gemmi code that builds the backbone of each chain (N, CA, C; Angstrom):
import gemmi

chains = {
    "A": [
        ("UNK", (49.873, -3.842, -47.562), (49.379, -5.194, -47.246), (48.548, -5.308, -48.735)),
        ("UNK", (48.853, -6.651, -49.457), (48.200, -6.771, -50.884), (47.613, -7.763, -51.404)),
        ("UNK", (46.342, -7.552, -51.389), (45.170, -8.879, -51.575), (44.900, -8.886, -53.327)),
        ("UNK", (44.873, -10.176, -53.244), (44.208, -10.529, -54.910), (43.093, -11.587, -54.678)),
        ("UNK", (42.342, -11.243, -55.700), (40.814, -12.026, -55.766), (40.625, -12.420, -57.306)),
        ("UNK", (40.238, -13.415, -57.536), (39.958, -14.027, -58.897), (38.168, -13.604, -58.629)),
        ("UNK", (37.969, -13.252, -60.053), (36.382, -12.964, -60.129), (35.845, -13.692, -61.308)),
        ("UNK", (34.796, -14.663, -60.891), (34.420, -15.338, -61.881), (33.438, -14.870, -62.869)),
        ("UNK", (33.522, -15.075, -64.206), (32.475, -14.569, -65.083), (30.905, -15.068, -64.927)),
        ("UNK", (30.281, -14.674, -65.303), (28.873, -15.162, -65.458), (28.639, -15.839, -64.331)),
        ("UNK", (29.190, -15.897, -63.114), (28.533, -16.294, -61.878), (27.658, -15.269, -61.187)),
        ("UNK", (26.502, -15.028, -61.923), (25.893, -13.652, -61.125), (25.581, -13.929, -59.538)),
        ("UNK", (25.438, -15.280, -59.170), (24.903, -15.462, -57.675), (26.610, -15.078, -56.778)),
        ("UNK", (27.465, -15.405, -57.465), (28.723, -15.059, -56.629), (29.105, -13.677, -56.884)),
        ("UNK", (28.756, -12.876, -57.730), (29.314, -11.606, -57.764), (29.210, -10.810, -56.431)),
        ("UNK", (30.401, -10.576, -56.441), (30.466, -9.363, -54.882), (31.230, -10.087, -53.922)),
        ("UNK", (31.577, -11.243, -54.035), (32.238, -11.957, -53.107), (33.687, -11.412, -52.554)),
        ("UNK", (34.459, -11.022, -53.624), (35.821, -10.496, -53.451), (35.350, -8.823, -52.687)),
        ("UNK", (34.519, -8.248, -53.040), (34.450, -6.811, -52.417), (34.029, -7.256, -50.906)),
        ("UNK", (33.049, -8.380, -50.655), (32.470, -8.852, -49.147), (33.914, -9.266, -48.501)),
        ("UNK", (34.787, -10.053, -48.899), (36.002, -10.246, -48.272), (36.887, -8.850, -48.128)),
        ("UNK", (37.081, -8.306, -48.804), (37.910, -7.029, -48.686), (37.331, -6.025, -47.569)),
        ("UNK", (36.210, -5.858, -47.338), (35.278, -4.904, -46.857), (35.631, -5.853, -45.556)),
        ("UNK", (35.545, -7.173, -45.119), (35.456, -7.716, -43.860), (37.281, -7.535, -43.340)),
        ("UNK", (37.957, -7.695, -44.264), (39.591, -7.281, -44.317), (39.686, -5.739, -43.685)),
        ("UNK", (39.197, -5.074, -44.457), (38.883, -3.894, -43.947), (38.580, -3.270, -42.533)),
        ("UNK", (37.654, -3.996, -42.035), (37.005, -3.849, -40.795), (37.864, -4.187, -39.620)),
        ("UNK", (38.557, -5.380, -40.139), (39.435, -6.184, -39.203), (40.969, -5.147, -39.076)),
        ("UNK", (41.214, -4.352, -39.835), (42.251, -3.563, -39.826), (41.985, -2.235, -38.850)),
        ("UNK", (40.577, -2.083, -38.922), (40.091, -1.141, -37.897), (39.749, 0.276, -38.669)),
        ("UNK", (39.631, 0.377, -40.186), (39.856, 1.900, -40.684), (38.360, 2.320, -40.266)),
        ("UNK", (38.177, 3.692, -40.455), (36.792, 4.201, -40.074), (35.497, 3.607, -40.887)),
        ("UNK", (34.697, 3.424, -40.487), (33.061, 2.628, -40.858), (32.975, 3.301, -42.413)),
        ("UNK", (32.824, 4.934, -42.288), (32.649, 5.774, -43.407), (33.377, 5.600, -44.476)),
        ("UNK", (34.821, 5.328, -44.284), (35.630, 4.999, -45.456), (35.245, 3.729, -46.098)),
        ("UNK", (35.446, 2.568, -45.225), (35.067, 1.202, -45.616), (33.602, 1.428, -46.395)),
        ("UNK", (32.924, 1.973, -45.860), (31.743, 2.058, -46.741), (31.752, 2.428, -48.647)),
        ("UNK", (32.581, 3.701, -48.381), (32.769, 4.412, -49.581), (33.547, 3.056, -50.763)),
        ("UNK", (34.704, 2.455, -49.919), (35.339, 1.533, -50.811), (34.408, 0.250, -51.090)),
        ("UNK", (33.635, 0.044, -50.361), (32.800, -1.405, -50.245), (32.067, -1.081, -51.699)),
        ("UNK", (31.438, 0.127, -51.444), (30.145, 0.300, -52.851), (30.897, 0.606, -54.044)),
        ("UNK", (32.187, 1.639, -54.087), (32.835, 1.626, -55.230), (33.629, 0.015, -55.853)),
        ("UNK", (33.900, -0.717, -55.062), (34.795, -1.796, -55.307), (33.697, -2.840, -56.141)),
        ("UNK", (32.476, -2.938, -55.274), (31.388, -3.880, -55.402), (30.687, -3.505, -57.011)),
        ("UNK", (30.559, -2.196, -57.012), (30.179, -1.516, -58.319), (30.738, -2.197, -59.659)),
        ("UNK", (32.297, -2.113, -59.321), (33.570, -2.339, -60.354), (33.222, -4.030, -60.504)),
        ("UNK", (33.028, -4.672, -59.566), (33.229, -6.133, -59.412), (32.040, -6.867, -60.276)),
        ("UNK", (30.642, -6.110, -59.812), (29.753, -6.408, -60.605), (29.885, -6.264, -62.334)),
        ("UNK", (30.226, -5.111, -62.626), (30.376, -4.519, -64.020), (31.570, -5.654, -64.720)),
        ("UNK", (32.654, -6.338, -63.836), (33.390, -7.117, -64.493), (32.738, -8.361, -64.884)),
        ("UNK", (31.664, -8.985, -63.834), (30.949, -10.403, -64.036), (29.849, -10.100, -65.366)),
        ("UNK", (29.060, -9.029, -65.082), (28.040, -8.700, -66.348), (28.759, -8.338, -67.649)),
        ("UNK", (29.683, -7.617, -67.920), (30.156, -7.142, -69.094), (31.308, -7.807, -69.544)),
        ("UNK", (32.272, -8.409, -68.960), (33.493, -8.989, -68.816), (33.839, -10.294, -68.968)),
        ("UNK", (33.074, -11.304, -68.377), (33.326, -12.665, -67.919), (34.479, -12.880, -66.885)),
        ("UNK", (34.357, -11.870, -66.337), (35.416, -11.990, -64.888), (36.373, -11.316, -64.697)),
        ("UNK", (37.378, -11.438, -63.950), (38.966, -10.872, -63.970), (39.581, -10.880, -62.781)),
        ("UNK", (40.795, -10.126, -62.882), (41.354, -10.278, -61.389), (41.217, -8.869, -60.693)),
        ("UNK", (41.445, -8.871, -59.348), (41.123, -7.860, -58.699), (42.917, -7.715, -57.528)),
        ("UNK", (43.034, -6.738, -57.533), (44.353, -6.347, -56.654), (43.909, -5.134, -55.792)),
        ("UNK", (44.225, -5.609, -54.436), (43.659, -4.709, -53.735), (44.960, -4.427, -52.465)),
        ("UNK", (45.294, -2.951, -52.389), (46.627, -2.757, -51.633), (46.008, -1.521, -50.723)),
        ("UNK", (46.624, -1.805, -49.009), (46.475, -0.968, -48.418), (47.957, -0.589, -47.936)),
        ("UNK", (47.835, 0.781, -47.962), (48.988, 1.593, -47.433), (48.469, 2.431, -46.073)),
        ("UNK", (49.593, 3.033, -45.725), (48.996, 4.046, -44.570), (48.494, 5.200, -44.891)),
        ("UNK", (48.655, 5.579, -46.205), (47.600, 6.879, -46.692), (46.862, 6.718, -47.829)),
        ("UNK", (46.842, 5.493, -48.325), (45.722, 5.183, -49.177), (44.904, 3.499, -49.189)),
        ("UNK", (44.179, 3.416, -50.096), (43.342, 2.016, -50.471), (43.642, 2.254, -51.647)),
        ("UNK", (44.261, 1.596, -52.553), (44.034, 1.345, -54.043), (43.633, -0.288, -54.402)),
        ("UNK", (42.612, 0.139, -55.382), (41.982, -1.259, -56.032), (41.774, -1.178, -57.730)),
        ("UNK", (42.477, -2.374, -57.806), (42.646, -2.401, -59.386), (42.138, -3.475, -59.990)),
        ("UNK", (41.063, -3.374, -61.054), (40.211, -4.377, -61.492), (40.753, -4.692, -62.960)),
        ("UNK", (40.893, -5.574, -63.440), (41.212, -5.922, -64.608), (40.711, -7.110, -65.340)),
        ("UNK", (39.967, -6.871, -66.412), (39.469, -8.052, -67.171), (39.895, -8.121, -68.696)),
        ("UNK", (39.506, -9.223, -69.356), (39.780, -9.351, -70.557), (38.746, -9.456, -71.473)),
        ("UNK", (37.528, -8.592, -71.159), (36.394, -8.705, -71.810), (36.833, -7.663, -73.234)),
        ("UNK", (35.411, -7.226, -73.561), (35.203, -7.012, -74.772), (35.857, -5.310, -74.943)),
        ("UNK", (36.114, -4.628, -73.708), (36.249, -3.349, -73.774), (35.355, -2.167, -73.771)),
        ("UNK", (35.433, -1.106, -73.355), (34.409, -0.027, -73.405), (34.684, 0.746, -74.435)),
        ("UNK", (34.043, 0.847, -75.720), (34.253, 1.677, -76.833), (34.440, 3.390, -76.477)),
        ("UNK", (33.100, 3.695, -75.865), (33.556, 5.075, -75.395), (33.222, 5.306, -74.154)),
        ("UNK", (34.548, 5.787, -73.418), (34.042, 5.930, -71.841), (33.597, 7.041, -71.554)),
        ("UNK", (33.491, 8.020, -71.870), (32.728, 9.216, -71.689), (31.440, 8.877, -71.749)),
        ("UNK", (30.933, 8.153, -72.662), (29.121, 7.793, -72.628), (29.424, 6.980, -71.545)),
        ("UNK", (29.852, 5.747, -71.438), (29.785, 4.781, -69.992), (30.200, 5.412, -68.729)),
        ("UNK", (30.430, 6.874, -68.656), (30.387, 7.522, -67.616), (29.168, 8.316, -67.402)),
        ("UNK", (28.313, 8.333, -68.335), (27.162, 8.979, -67.947), (26.332, 8.504, -67.492)),
        ("UNK", (25.386, 8.894, -66.159), (24.241, 8.474, -65.614), (23.064, 7.989, -66.361)),
        ("UNK", (22.805, 6.559, -66.415), (21.864, 6.042, -67.191), (22.111, 5.553, -68.514)),
        ("UNK", (23.273, 5.290, -69.017), (23.838, 4.808, -69.850), (24.134, 3.432, -69.818)),
        ("UNK", (23.706, 2.142, -70.496), (23.700, 0.798, -70.242), (23.976, -0.164, -71.076)),
        ("UNK", (24.584, -1.090, -71.222), (24.551, -2.122, -72.026), (24.430, -3.299, -71.354)),
        ("UNK", (24.140, -3.522, -70.072), (24.044, -4.368, -69.497), (22.687, -5.430, -70.261)),
        ("UNK", (23.115, -6.869, -69.713), (22.371, -7.692, -70.478), (20.826, -7.822, -69.885)),
        ("UNK", (19.812, -8.504, -70.297), (18.632, -8.789, -69.504), (18.906, -9.822, -68.202)),
        ("UNK", (19.713, -10.660, -68.154), (20.330, -11.104, -66.946), (20.886, -10.336, -66.033)),
        ("UNK", (21.632, -9.468, -66.119), (22.151, -8.568, -65.237), (20.907, -7.758, -64.442)),
        ("UNK", (19.884, -7.257, -65.620), (18.893, -6.595, -65.025), (17.669, -7.422, -63.969)),
        ("UNK", (17.692, -8.788, -64.147), (16.761, -9.082, -63.273), (17.353, -9.575, -61.900)),
        ("UNK", (18.726, -9.502, -61.931), (19.161, -9.018, -60.402), (19.222, -7.607, -59.984)),
        ("UNK", (18.913, -6.643, -60.766), (18.380, -5.524, -60.046), (19.888, -4.446, -60.445)),
        ("UNK", (20.403, -4.765, -61.730), (21.520, -4.083, -62.289), (21.397, -3.710, -63.480)),
        ("UNK", (22.040, -2.886, -64.136), (22.064, -2.306, -65.369), (21.186, -0.840, -65.762)),
        ("UNK", (21.367, -0.330, -64.657), (20.771, 0.897, -64.881), (21.573, 2.202, -65.146)),
        ("UNK", (22.891, 1.542, -65.395), (23.782, 2.637, -65.880), (24.055, 3.661, -64.914)),
        ("UNK", (24.055, 3.158, -63.508), (24.705, 4.009, -62.668), (26.082, 3.495, -62.050)),
        ("UNK", (26.668, 2.440, -62.696), (27.779, 1.945, -62.060), (29.099, 2.939, -61.908)),
        ("UNK", (29.801, 3.198, -63.340), (30.717, 3.940, -63.170), (30.490, 5.537, -62.511)),
        ("UNK", (29.195, 6.209, -63.217), (29.184, 7.193, -62.056), (29.167, 7.147, -60.505)),
        ("UNK", (28.977, 6.250, -60.084), (28.718, 5.758, -58.723), (29.974, 5.637, -58.254)),
        ("UNK", (30.904, 4.693, -59.074), (32.312, 4.767, -58.546), (33.077, 5.844, -58.655)),
        ("UNK", (32.793, 6.686, -59.205), (33.576, 8.107, -59.320), (32.988, 8.979, -58.325)),
        ("UNK", (31.998, 9.127, -58.022), (31.481, 9.556, -56.566), (32.136, 9.151, -55.457)),
        ("UNK", (32.080, 7.722, -55.311), (32.599, 7.406, -53.986), (34.186, 7.354, -53.666)),
        ("UNK", (34.953, 7.235, -54.992), (36.328, 7.379, -54.990), (36.997, 8.640, -54.973)),
        ("UNK", (38.114, 8.577, -54.449), (38.965, 10.005, -54.567), (39.693, 10.155, -56.004)),
        ("UNK", (39.934, 8.878, -56.515), (40.712, 9.140, -57.779), (40.050, 7.710, -58.606)),
        ("UNK", (39.720, 7.722, -59.862), (39.363, 6.910, -60.680), (39.939, 6.966, -62.319)),
        ("UNK", (40.694, 5.842, -62.541), (41.240, 5.780, -63.845), (40.676, 4.789, -64.434)),
        ("UNK", (40.263, 4.903, -65.671), (39.644, 3.754, -66.771), (40.273, 3.677, -67.782)),
        ("UNK", (41.106, 2.461, -68.085), (41.850, 2.567, -69.408), (41.249, 1.077, -69.964)),
        ("UNK", (40.993, 1.002, -71.233), (40.094, 0.095, -71.956), (40.303, 0.116, -73.491)),
        ("UNK", (40.576, -1.066, -73.760), (40.639, -1.128, -75.430), (39.895, -2.258, -75.846)),
        ("UNK", (39.375, -1.956, -77.083), (38.202, -3.169, -77.485), (39.005, -4.282, -77.691)),
        ("UNK", (38.268, -5.319, -77.453), (38.640, -6.528, -77.659), (39.880, -7.000, -76.933)),
        ("UNK", (40.467, -6.306, -76.221), (41.453, -6.686, -75.256), (40.798, -6.742, -73.573)),
        ("UNK", (40.327, -5.441, -73.208), (39.887, -5.850, -72.041), (39.914, -4.337, -71.376)),
        ("UNK", (39.658, -4.197, -70.020), (39.853, -2.908, -69.237), (40.332, -2.800, -68.004)),
        ("UNK", (40.993, -1.979, -67.450), (41.618, -1.889, -66.213), (40.775, -0.702, -65.613)),
        ("UNK", (40.253, -0.827, -64.734), (39.718, 0.409, -63.589), (40.610, 0.133, -62.435)),
        ("UNK", (41.073, 1.696, -62.423), (41.742, 1.685, -60.954), (40.971, 2.623, -60.074)),
        ("UNK", (40.778, 2.392, -58.731), (40.181, 3.236, -58.108), (41.201, 3.458, -56.635)),
        ("UNK", (41.082, 4.598, -56.077), (41.738, 4.747, -54.754), (41.256, 5.978, -54.012)),
        ("UNK", (41.728, 5.477, -52.592), (40.854, 6.456, -51.542), (41.755, 6.905, -50.794)),
        ("UNK", (41.850, 8.017, -50.489), (43.094, 8.746, -49.231), (42.451, 8.346, -48.042)),
        ("UNK", (43.356, 8.184, -47.195), (43.266, 7.958, -45.718), (43.293, 9.437, -45.077)),
        ("UNK", (42.607, 10.165, -44.430), (42.457, 11.291, -44.003), (43.352, 11.599, -42.535)),
    ],
    "B": [
        ("UNK", (12.796, 4.346, -35.841), (12.000, 3.527, -35.668), (12.833, 2.131, -35.351)),
        ("UNK", (12.313, 1.519, -34.468), (13.142, 0.059, -34.126), (12.536, -1.114, -35.192)),
        ("UNK", (13.480, -1.851, -35.609), (13.016, -2.813, -36.573), (11.792, -3.875, -35.990)),
        ("UNK", (11.781, -4.018, -34.440), (10.409, -4.616, -34.179), (9.378, -3.876, -34.538)),
        ("UNK", (9.508, -2.477, -34.741), (8.044, -1.823, -34.808), (7.644, -1.682, -36.326)),
        ("UNK", (8.668, -2.265, -37.183), (8.135, -2.353, -38.583), (7.516, -3.872, -38.877)),
        ("UNK", (8.040, -4.865, -38.047), (7.508, -6.045, -37.648), (6.075, -5.915, -37.816)),
        ("UNK", (5.516, -4.871, -36.728), (4.501, -5.028, -35.695), (3.754, -4.346, -36.878)),
        ("UNK", (3.784, -3.146, -37.097), (2.905, -2.477, -38.376), (2.360, -3.109, -39.278)),
        ("UNK", (3.289, -3.799, -39.904), (3.034, -4.692, -41.151), (2.574, -5.910, -40.811)),
        ("UNK", (2.535, -6.336, -39.617), (2.247, -7.517, -39.304), (2.807, -8.728, -40.150)),
        ("UNK", (4.217, -8.583, -40.323), (5.073, -9.278, -41.161), (5.434, -10.372, -40.413)),
        ("UNK", (6.203, -11.538, -41.622), (6.615, -12.345, -40.847), (8.387, -12.135, -40.943)),
        ("UNK", (8.830, -12.520, -39.469), (10.206, -12.310, -39.436), (10.803, -13.530, -40.365)),
        ("UNK", (11.624, -13.602, -41.273), (12.059, -14.794, -42.295), (13.672, -14.910, -41.352)),
        ("UNK", (14.354, -13.701, -40.921), (15.543, -14.195, -40.107), (16.140, -12.964, -39.298)),
        ("UNK", (17.065, -13.095, -38.068), (17.221, -12.110, -37.495), (17.212, -12.535, -36.027)),
        ("UNK", (18.143, -12.244, -35.344), (18.088, -12.768, -33.660), (17.468, -11.398, -33.144)),
        ("UNK", (16.868, -11.830, -32.153), (15.884, -10.960, -31.391), (16.457, -10.017, -31.295)),
        ("UNK", (17.548, -9.870, -30.754), (18.425, -8.377, -30.348), (18.640, -7.575, -31.245)),
        ("UNK", (18.721, -8.144, -32.604), (18.812, -7.043, -33.982), (17.500, -6.189, -34.168)),
        ("UNK", (16.259, -6.741, -33.688), (15.146, -6.240, -33.865), (15.086, -4.710, -32.779)),
        ("UNK", (16.228, -4.813, -32.046), (16.008, -3.691, -31.335), (16.539, -2.590, -31.503)),
        ("UNK", (17.310, -2.639, -33.264), (18.167, -1.847, -33.557), (17.261, -0.674, -34.519)),
        ("UNK", (17.659, 0.405, -34.399), (16.864, 1.570, -35.095), (17.072, 1.707, -36.502)),
        ("UNK", (16.078, 2.012, -37.272), (16.540, 2.421, -38.478), (16.279, 3.999, -38.769)),
        ("UNK", (16.782, 4.828, -39.412), (16.397, 6.250, -39.630), (15.365, 6.788, -40.543)),
        ("UNK", (15.780, 5.909, -41.702), (14.674, 6.212, -42.952), (14.281, 4.707, -43.619)),
        ("UNK", (13.367, 4.947, -44.678), (13.051, 3.818, -45.549), (13.538, 4.317, -47.092)),
        ("UNK", (13.424, 3.117, -47.698), (14.015, 3.271, -49.232), (13.451, 2.011, -49.786)),
        ("UNK", (12.579, 2.609, -50.865), (11.789, 1.634, -51.236), (12.222, 1.505, -52.832)),
        ("UNK", (12.697, 0.416, -53.640), (13.032, 0.194, -54.521), (13.562, -1.160, -55.229)),
        ("UNK", (13.249, -1.553, -56.309), (13.448, -2.942, -57.055), (15.171, -2.842, -57.800)),
        ("UNK", (15.604, -1.678, -57.841), (16.775, -1.360, -58.756), (18.159, -1.588, -57.854)),
        ("UNK", (18.797, -2.513, -57.386), (19.953, -2.568, -56.679), (21.053, -1.252, -57.117)),
        ("UNK", (21.008, -1.159, -58.311), (22.291, 0.121, -58.846), (21.678, 1.330, -58.233)),
        ("UNK", (19.846, 1.433, -58.243), (19.635, 3.065, -57.654), (19.740, 2.771, -55.830)),
        ("UNK", (20.019, 1.625, -55.455), (19.555, 1.818, -53.790), (21.468, 2.021, -53.683)),
        ("UNK", (22.306, 1.288, -54.586), (23.782, 1.705, -54.232), (24.049, 3.369, -55.074)),
        ("UNK", (23.393, 3.931, -55.773), (23.671, 5.115, -55.891), (23.050, 6.130, -55.177)),
        ("UNK", (21.880, 6.169, -54.341), (21.194, 7.025, -53.748), (21.299, 6.628, -52.109)),
        ("UNK", (21.235, 5.412, -51.727), (21.372, 5.596, -50.236), (22.355, 5.752, -49.578)),
        ("UNK", (22.444, 6.662, -48.567), (23.566, 7.548, -47.812), (23.281, 7.037, -46.560)),
        ("UNK", (22.133, 6.822, -45.954), (21.883, 6.967, -44.340), (21.597, 5.362, -44.042)),
        ("UNK", (21.187, 5.278, -42.663), (20.755, 4.024, -41.879), (19.191, 3.785, -42.380)),
        ("UNK", (19.109, 2.730, -43.381), (17.685, 2.853, -43.866), (17.168, 1.292, -43.776)),
        ("UNK", (15.809, 1.129, -43.656), (15.097, -0.035, -44.186), (14.874, 0.076, -45.605)),
        ("UNK", (15.228, -1.441, -46.025), (15.425, -1.167, -47.556), (13.953, -2.370, -47.971)),
        ("UNK", (13.205, -1.816, -48.633), (11.759, -2.125, -49.218), (12.117, -2.495, -50.401)),
        ("UNK", (12.028, -3.986, -50.754), (12.012, -4.399, -52.339), (11.231, -5.489, -52.474)),
        ("UNK", (10.825, -5.568, -53.821), (10.105, -7.031, -54.458), (11.331, -7.869, -54.998)),
        ("UNK", (12.438, -7.386, -55.028), (13.244, -8.371, -55.581), (13.719, -9.358, -54.458)),
        ("UNK", (13.913, -10.633, -55.160), (14.470, -11.718, -54.007), (15.674, -12.205, -54.970)),
        ("UNK", (17.217, -11.772, -54.674), (18.117, -12.258, -55.279), (19.393, -12.187, -54.112)),
        ("UNK", (20.575, -13.295, -54.539), (21.495, -12.949, -53.631), (21.963, -11.584, -53.486)),
        ("UNK", (21.942, -10.673, -54.835), (22.844, -9.722, -54.651), (21.902, -8.635, -53.952)),
        ("UNK", (20.670, -8.624, -53.834), (19.905, -7.836, -52.627), (20.817, -7.797, -51.272)),
        ("UNK", (20.896, -8.874, -50.738), (21.700, -8.964, -49.549), (23.430, -8.204, -49.527)),
        ("UNK", (23.919, -8.847, -50.628), (25.273, -8.050, -50.845), (25.078, -6.699, -51.224)),
        ("UNK", (24.244, -5.869, -51.920), (23.936, -4.671, -51.923), (23.993, -3.953, -50.322)),
        ("UNK", (22.784, -4.635, -49.485), (22.881, -4.473, -48.250), (23.911, -4.428, -47.521)),
        ("UNK", (24.746, -5.383, -47.684), (25.977, -5.715, -46.932), (26.989, -4.432, -47.080)),
        ("UNK", (27.083, -3.997, -48.454), (28.001, -3.228, -48.785), (27.531, -1.877, -48.177)),
        ("UNK", (26.288, -1.459, -48.123), (25.834, -0.395, -47.620), (25.323, -0.334, -46.036)),
        ("UNK", (26.000, -1.376, -45.551), (25.739, -1.468, -43.866), (24.088, -1.195, -43.374)),
        ("UNK", (23.135, -1.767, -44.580), (21.673, -1.908, -44.380), (21.499, -3.193, -43.375)),
        ("UNK", (20.608, -2.509, -42.284), (20.384, -3.461, -41.283), (19.387, -4.458, -41.268)),
        ("UNK", (18.324, -4.330, -42.315), (17.128, -4.915, -42.359), (16.419, -4.565, -43.496)),
        ("UNK", (15.976, -5.416, -44.248), (15.459, -5.852, -45.636), (13.894, -6.126, -45.456)),
        ("UNK", (12.916, -5.517, -45.941), (11.611, -5.913, -46.224), (11.063, -6.186, -47.240)),
        ("UNK", (10.954, -7.632, -47.513), (10.362, -8.110, -48.798), (8.994, -7.914, -48.860)),
        ("UNK", (8.347, -7.271, -50.179), (7.299, -7.270, -50.072), (6.540, -8.152, -51.391)),
        ("UNK", (5.331, -8.168, -51.373), (4.611, -8.653, -52.345), (4.300, -10.048, -51.924)),
        ("UNK", (4.634, -10.489, -50.965), (4.617, -11.938, -50.380), (5.962, -13.374, -50.850)),
        ("UNK", (6.866, -12.444, -51.469), (7.833, -13.121, -52.234), (8.491, -13.907, -51.062)),
        ("UNK", (9.262, -15.347, -51.500), (9.970, -16.211, -50.536), (11.482, -16.139, -50.847)),
        ("UNK", (12.091, -15.637, -50.053), (13.511, -15.815, -50.119), (14.110, -17.265, -50.164)),
        ("UNK", (14.986, -17.708, -50.877), (15.645, -19.146, -50.688), (16.370, -19.458, -49.667)),
        ("UNK", (16.805, -20.585, -49.389), (17.493, -20.934, -48.164), (19.164, -20.194, -47.956)),
        ("UNK", (19.344, -20.045, -49.402), (20.769, -19.459, -49.807), (20.725, -18.064, -49.191)),
        ("UNK", (19.882, -17.349, -49.677), (19.633, -16.025, -49.416), (19.473, -15.942, -47.871)),
        ("UNK", (18.622, -16.758, -47.061), (18.341, -16.336, -45.769), (19.677, -16.794, -45.116)),
        ("UNK", (20.710, -17.802, -45.424), (21.837, -17.885, -44.982), (22.763, -16.836, -45.026)),
        ("UNK", (22.796, -16.261, -46.149), (23.629, -15.159, -46.460), (23.392, -13.892, -45.457)),
        ("UNK", (21.910, -13.903, -45.253), (21.282, -12.731, -44.580), (21.875, -12.985, -42.971)),
        ("UNK", (22.007, -14.304, -42.538), (22.000, -14.470, -41.167), (23.674, -14.653, -40.775)),
        ("UNK", (24.494, -14.800, -41.930), (25.815, -14.516, -41.750), (26.121, -13.084, -41.428)),
        ("UNK", (25.290, -12.001, -42.296), (25.989, -10.768, -41.780), (24.882, -10.145, -40.896)),
        ("UNK", (24.442, -10.690, -40.317), (23.428, -10.260, -39.222), (22.563, -9.164, -40.038)),
        ("UNK", (22.027, -9.503, -41.138), (21.019, -8.516, -41.495), (19.328, -9.441, -41.446)),
        ("UNK", (18.695, -8.199, -40.713), (17.280, -8.980, -40.687), (16.334, -8.751, -41.979)),
        ("UNK", (15.261, -10.090, -42.214), (15.021, -10.256, -43.544), (13.294, -10.277, -42.761)),
        ("UNK", (12.315, -9.466, -43.062), (10.925, -9.366, -42.879), (10.090, -9.718, -44.045)),
        ("UNK", (8.924, -10.208, -44.106), (8.234, -10.272, -45.325), (6.911, -9.769, -44.966)),
        ("UNK", (6.240, -9.392, -46.213), (4.834, -8.867, -45.771), (4.248, -9.212, -47.445)),
        ("UNK", (2.927, -9.446, -47.296), (2.380, -9.832, -48.630), (1.611, -8.450, -48.954)),
        ("UNK", (1.945, -7.256, -48.357), (1.579, -6.008, -48.896), (2.590, -5.765, -50.277)),
        ("UNK", (1.885, -4.868, -51.119), (2.611, -4.025, -52.110), (3.628, -3.313, -51.486)),
        ("UNK", (4.481, -3.135, -52.798), (5.443, -1.907, -52.196), (5.178, -0.650, -51.771)),
        ("UNK", (4.150, -0.341, -52.496), (3.354, 1.144, -52.267), (2.651, 1.014, -51.046)),
        ("UNK", (1.924, 0.335, -50.649), (1.199, -0.062, -49.504), (2.220, 0.221, -47.883)),
        ("UNK", (3.329, -1.062, -48.271), (3.939, -1.159, -47.225), (4.792, -0.016, -46.648)),
        ("UNK", (5.518, 0.559, -47.849), (5.713, 2.228, -47.806), (4.835, 2.868, -47.231)),
        ("UNK", (3.528, 2.996, -47.390), (2.675, 4.227, -46.915), (2.325, 3.452, -45.407)),
        ("UNK", (2.333, 2.551, -44.832), (1.840, 2.055, -43.561), (3.087, 2.613, -43.040)),
        ("UNK", (4.361, 2.419, -43.299), (5.387, 2.607, -42.358), (5.624, 4.531, -42.345)),
        ("UNK", (5.309, 5.249, -43.367), (5.656, 6.494, -43.734), (4.254, 7.213, -42.580)),
        ("UNK", (2.954, 6.299, -42.724), (1.849, 6.668, -41.746), (2.376, 6.755, -40.510)),
        ("UNK", (3.570, 6.014, -39.932), (3.687, 5.976, -38.533), (5.112, 6.746, -38.467)),
        ("UNK", (5.448, 7.415, -39.282), (6.548, 8.380, -38.915), (7.846, 8.148, -39.359)),
        ("UNK", (7.732, 6.859, -40.249), (9.307, 6.511, -40.853), (9.241, 7.195, -42.198)),
        ("UNK", (10.242, 8.169, -42.289), (10.390, 9.051, -43.681), (11.229, 8.351, -44.385)),
        ("UNK", (11.081, 9.020, -45.640), (11.929, 8.559, -46.970), (13.306, 8.893, -46.961)),
        ("UNK", (14.578, 8.144, -47.398), (15.690, 8.605, -47.498), (15.548, 9.529, -49.113)),
        ("UNK", (15.807, 11.010, -48.630), (15.953, 12.122, -49.682), (17.041, 11.827, -50.440)),
        ("UNK", (16.935, 11.816, -51.739), (17.966, 11.362, -52.660), (18.638, 12.940, -53.369)),
        ("UNK", (19.953, 12.848, -53.257), (20.259, 13.875, -53.987), (21.030, 13.873, -55.401)),
        ("UNK", (20.072, 14.027, -56.402), (20.278, 13.986, -57.730), (21.560, 14.912, -58.470)),
        ("UNK", (21.413, 16.019, -57.646), (22.746, 16.806, -58.249), (24.016, 16.227, -58.154)),
        ("UNK", (24.102, 15.270, -57.313), (25.461, 14.744, -57.082), (25.613, 13.752, -58.552)),
        ("UNK", (24.772, 13.253, -58.969), (24.983, 12.286, -60.436), (24.681, 12.861, -61.368)),
        ("UNK", (24.108, 14.176, -61.632), (23.554, 14.717, -62.895), (22.904, 13.806, -63.615)),
        ("UNK", (21.779, 13.518, -63.357), (20.675, 13.041, -63.777), (19.978, 13.737, -64.649)),
    ],
}
model = gemmi.Model(1)
for chain_id, residues in chains.items():
    chain = gemmi.Chain(chain_id)
    for i, (resn, *xyz) in enumerate(residues, 1):
        res = gemmi.Residue()
        res.name, res.seqid = resn, gemmi.SeqId(i, " ")
        for name, pos in zip(("N", "CA", "C"), xyz):
            atom = gemmi.Atom()
            atom.name, atom.element = name, gemmi.Element(name[0])
            atom.pos, atom.b_iso = gemmi.Position(*pos), 0.0
            res.add_atom(atom)
        chain.add_residue(res)
    model.add_chain(chain)
structure = gemmi.Structure()
structure.add_model(model)
structure.setup_entities()
């Protein structure tokens, strides 16, 4: 099963709508609640990143019998140094992102921690693709 | 601790939440205004104490399966935030106490804090 979501850029109020919808779908599919929670946290962090750094983008989510795969693609400025962005506490978020409680530099490390597999491809001035997947035990 | 007890201990104002939800148990408290940290450190069934009033507080609670939010310092959530919480069966309680005092009063009555595992994120 495949699901696609459009994420609006700079709509800070609506950031997280796609993750919320996908979480509801996963509950309806009857997946274990611990797994759903991990997916929801990782996808929400990645969706917030798309909104605050990259003016939105597209999300493809796929459910198979053995895994959940989520691909987030944006056409933002890209991440110049992925290793640096992966470090806890490193952030380039705006003041507006901070007023809603984000920008602590915990997003990517937290996505890595909750997902079973994480790949980040990024090119400056082209965009970023974040792929996260979760194994169904 | 039941959510109803939180309301009683703080003499708080119930902003939203059906009466049956107040019978739900919470295991720990977590006090924080930074949602990034809430997402990174909350592992258990907590009451979230915060002075941040923003729709992303409700979304953060939703992702973490948090059942109740205690808003401190007398801040008032907007109707949009209340509607979001109601749709997700999340209880909101408001208190005029500071974050420190609200946390302390609940701790004094036996609600322990969520212990965080820094080693997992290498801070």
